[in-house]
C-alpha positions as CSV (number, residue, x, y, z in Angstrom):
1,M,96.8,15.4,45.9
2,S,98.3,16.2,49.3
3,K,96.1,15.7,52.4
4,V,94.5,18.9,53.7
5,L,94.9,19.2,57.5
6,T,92.2,20.4,59.8
7,G,92.4,24.2,60.1
8,E,93.9,24.7,56.6
9,K,92.0,26.5,53.9
10,L,89.6,24.2,52.0
11,I,87.3,26.6,50.1
12,Q,87.6,30.2,49.0
13,L,84.9,32.1,47.1
14,R,85.6,35.6,45.7
15,N,82.9,37.8,44.2
16,V,80.8,34.9,43.0
17,C,77.7,35.9,41.1
18,R,75.0,33.8,39.5
19,T,72.5,35.2,37.0
20,Y,69.6,33.4,35.3
21,A,68.2,34.8,32.1
22,S,64.5,34.9,31.4
23,R,62.7,36.3,28.4
24,S,62.2,39.7,29.9
25,R,65.0,40.2,32.4
26,Q,68.2,39.0,34.1
27,N,67.6,37.5,37.5
28,E,70.7,37.8,39.7
29,V,70.4,35.1,42.4
30,L,73.9,35.5,43.9
31,H,75.7,38.8,44.0
32,G,79.3,39.2,45.1
33,V,79.5,36.3,47.4
34,N,82.7,35.9,49.4
35,L,83.3,32.8,51.7
36,D,86.3,31.1,53.3
37,L,86.0,27.7,54.8
38,K,88.7,25.8,56.7
39,A,89.1,22.0,56.6
40,G,87.3,20.5,59.6
41,E,84.7,23.2,59.9
42,F,80.9,22.7,60.1
43,I,79.0,25.7,58.9
44,S,75.2,26.3,58.5
45,I,73.9,28.4,55.7
46,M,70.6,30.1,56.6
47,G,68.3,32.5,54.8
48,P,64.7,32.9,53.6
49,S,63.3,31.0,50.6
50,G,64.7,32.4,47.3
51,S,67.8,33.9,49.0
52,G,70.3,31.9,47.0
53,K,71.1,29.1,49.6
54,S,70.6,26.1,47.2
55,T,72.2,28.0,44.3
56,L,75.3,28.5,46.4
57,L,75.4,24.9,47.5
58,N,75.1,23.8,43.8
59,I,78.1,25.9,42.9
60,L,80.1,24.6,45.8
61,G,79.2,21.0,44.7
62,M,80.1,21.8,41.1
63,L,76.6,21.0,40.0
64,D,76.3,24.5,38.5
65,D,79.2,26.0,36.5
66,G,77.4,29.0,35.1
67,F,78.7,31.5,37.7
68,S,81.2,34.3,37.5
69,G,83.9,35.0,40.1
70,E,86.5,32.8,41.7
71,Y,86.1,29.4,43.4
72,H,89.1,27.6,44.9
73,L,88.8,24.1,46.3
74,L,91.8,22.4,47.8
75,G,94.0,25.0,46.1
76,Q,92.5,24.3,42.7
77,A,90.8,27.1,40.7
78,V,87.5,25.4,40.0
79,H,86.4,28.4,37.8
80,Q,89.2,27.6,35.4
81,L,88.9,23.8,35.2
82,K,87.5,22.0,32.2
83,P,84.3,20.1,32.9
84,K,86.0,16.7,33.0
85,H,88.6,17.8,35.6
86,R,85.9,19.7,37.6
87,Q,83.8,16.5,37.7
88,Q,86.7,14.4,38.8
89,L,87.6,16.9,41.6
90,A,84.0,16.8,42.9
91,R,83.8,13.0,42.7
92,E,87.0,12.6,44.7
93,N,86.3,15.1,47.4
94,I,82.6,15.9,47.8
95,G,79.7,13.9,49.2
96,F,76.0,15.0,48.9
97,V,73.1,14.6,51.3
98,F,69.7,15.8,49.9
99,Q,66.4,16.4,51.5
100,H,64.6,13.7,49.6
101,Y,67.2,11.0,49.8
102,H,67.7,10.3,46.0
103,L,67.9,6.6,46.5
104,L,67.2,4.3,43.6
105,D,64.1,2.2,44.2
106,D,65.2,-0.8,42.2
107,M,68.5,-1.1,44.1
108,T,69.1,-2.5,47.6
109,V,70.7,-0.5,50.4
110,S,74.1,-2.0,49.6
111,E,73.7,-1.4,45.9
112,N,72.7,2.2,46.5
113,I,75.8,2.8,48.7
114,E,78.1,1.0,46.2
115,L,76.8,3.2,43.3
116,I,79.0,6.1,44.4
117,L,82.1,3.9,44.4
118,T,81.7,3.1,40.7
119,Y,83.2,6.5,40.1
120,R,86.3,5.6,42.0
121,N,89.1,3.4,40.7
122,W,88.7,0.9,43.4
123,G,88.9,-2.8,43.1
124,T,86.1,-5.2,44.1
125,Q,87.6,-6.1,47.5
126,Q,88.2,-2.5,48.4
127,R,84.6,-1.6,47.5
128,R,83.2,-4.5,49.6
129,Q,85.3,-3.6,52.6
130,A,84.2,0.1,52.4
131,I,80.5,-0.9,52.1
132,H,80.8,-3.4,55.0
133,S,82.5,-0.8,57.1
134,V,79.9,1.9,56.5
135,L,77.0,-0.5,57.0
136,E,78.4,-1.4,60.4
137,R,79.1,2.2,61.3
138,F,75.5,3.3,60.7
139,E,74.0,0.1,62.0
140,L,72.5,-0.8,58.7
141,T,73.9,-4.3,58.3
142,D,70.5,-5.9,58.8
143,K,69.0,-3.6,56.1
144,Q,71.7,-4.2,53.4
145,S,69.4,-6.3,51.3
146,D,66.3,-4.2,51.7
147,Y,64.9,-1.8,49.1
148,P,64.2,1.9,49.9
149,N,60.4,1.3,50.0
150,Q,61.0,-1.1,52.8
151,L,62.6,1.5,55.0
152,S,61.3,4.4,57.1
153,G,62.2,8.0,56.1
154,G,64.8,8.2,58.8
155,Q,66.4,4.9,57.6
156,Q,66.4,6.1,54.0
157,Q,68.2,9.3,55.0
158,M,70.7,7.2,57.1
159,V,71.4,5.3,53.9
160,A,71.8,8.5,52.0
161,V,74.4,9.7,54.6
162,A,76.2,6.4,54.4
163,R,76.4,6.7,50.6
164,A,77.7,10.2,51.0
165,V,80.6,9.2,53.2
166,V,81.5,5.7,52.0
167,A,84.2,7.0,49.7
168,Q,85.6,9.2,52.6
169,P,85.1,12.6,51.0
170,R,86.7,15.7,52.5
171,L,83.5,17.7,52.2
172,I,79.9,16.9,52.7
173,L,77.2,19.2,51.3
174,A,73.8,18.7,53.0
175,D,70.7,20.5,51.6
176,E,68.0,20.5,54.2
177,P,69.1,17.0,55.4
178,T,66.2,16.7,57.9
179,G,63.5,18.5,55.9
180,A,61.5,15.4,55.1
181,L,61.9,13.8,58.6
182,H,60.0,14.1,61.9
183,S,61.8,15.7,64.8
184,E,63.3,12.6,66.4
185,Q,64.6,11.3,63.1
186,G,66.0,14.7,62.3
187,K,67.9,14.8,65.6
188,I,69.5,11.4,64.8
189,I,70.7,12.6,61.4
190,M,72.0,15.9,62.8
191,Q,73.9,14.1,65.5
192,L,75.3,11.8,62.8
193,L,76.6,14.7,60.8
194,A,78.1,16.2,64.0
195,D,79.9,13.0,64.7
196,L,81.3,12.9,61.2
197,N,82.5,16.5,61.7
198,N,84.2,15.5,65.0
199,Q,86.0,12.9,63.1
200,G,87.4,15.5,60.7
201,T,84.9,15.7,57.8
202,T,84.1,19.3,56.7
203,I,80.4,19.9,56.5
204,I,78.3,22.6,54.9
205,Q,74.5,22.4,55.5
206,V,71.7,24.5,54.2
207,T,68.8,24.7,56.7
208,H,65.8,26.7,57.7
209,N,65.8,25.0,61.1
210,P,67.5,27.2,63.8
211,D,68.1,24.1,66.0
212,N,69.8,22.3,63.3
213,A,71.9,25.4,62.5
214,L,73.3,25.3,66.0
215,F,75.0,22.0,65.2
216,G,77.4,24.0,63.0
217,Q,80.4,25.9,64.5
218,R,79.2,29.1,62.7
219,I,76.1,30.3,60.9
220,V,76.4,32.1,57.5
221,E,73.3,34.2,56.7
222,I,72.4,34.9,53.1
223,F,69.8,37.5,52.0
224,D,68.9,38.5,48.5
225,G,71.9,36.7,47.1
226,Q,74.4,38.3,49.4
227,I,76.2,37.0,52.5
228,R,75.9,39.2,55.6
């Protein structure tokens, strides 16, 4: 796959809808969503609870394929891909940062970071170099043998970000990345995401926090499943 340069089109959504069926009715969470994102952008998605923010992020991350409409990533029609190819595209290009870290308690910091590399066809030496580099980058070298329960919330989220970027994804999806942190820890994580963006990584964050939203280059507002 050819490298996508900063400023070139990375994502295109056209008339994306997502409906969930219940016993009595159809609940349309997203309705006619259109979105364009260039490589190297940092956007913040905002909206009230239940507006469809996380549903949209799950579709972008290919965690939800039950949508209608068109989704293009890196020129590939995601909506037409078979599950195996969609999964491969996501693993090769997308990193995730969640509100509650999603670290495995029985694995060390290094092992949690390495886990994401098991989906890549990388040799042992390449994995070790990548882990060493990201541990140094995020000043986690002295924590590499610790377990998540030995870390503060801010340190756990730092590990989660390190895990998200260790394989050098083109896109990071962050769902309320500071929601479980106190304000000072949150500022550190947001500055870390901003630094990654300055180095060329495309970032989409979902947030309720207006201060965090300002770290993005633009704010996308969603209400009742529609982008305004």
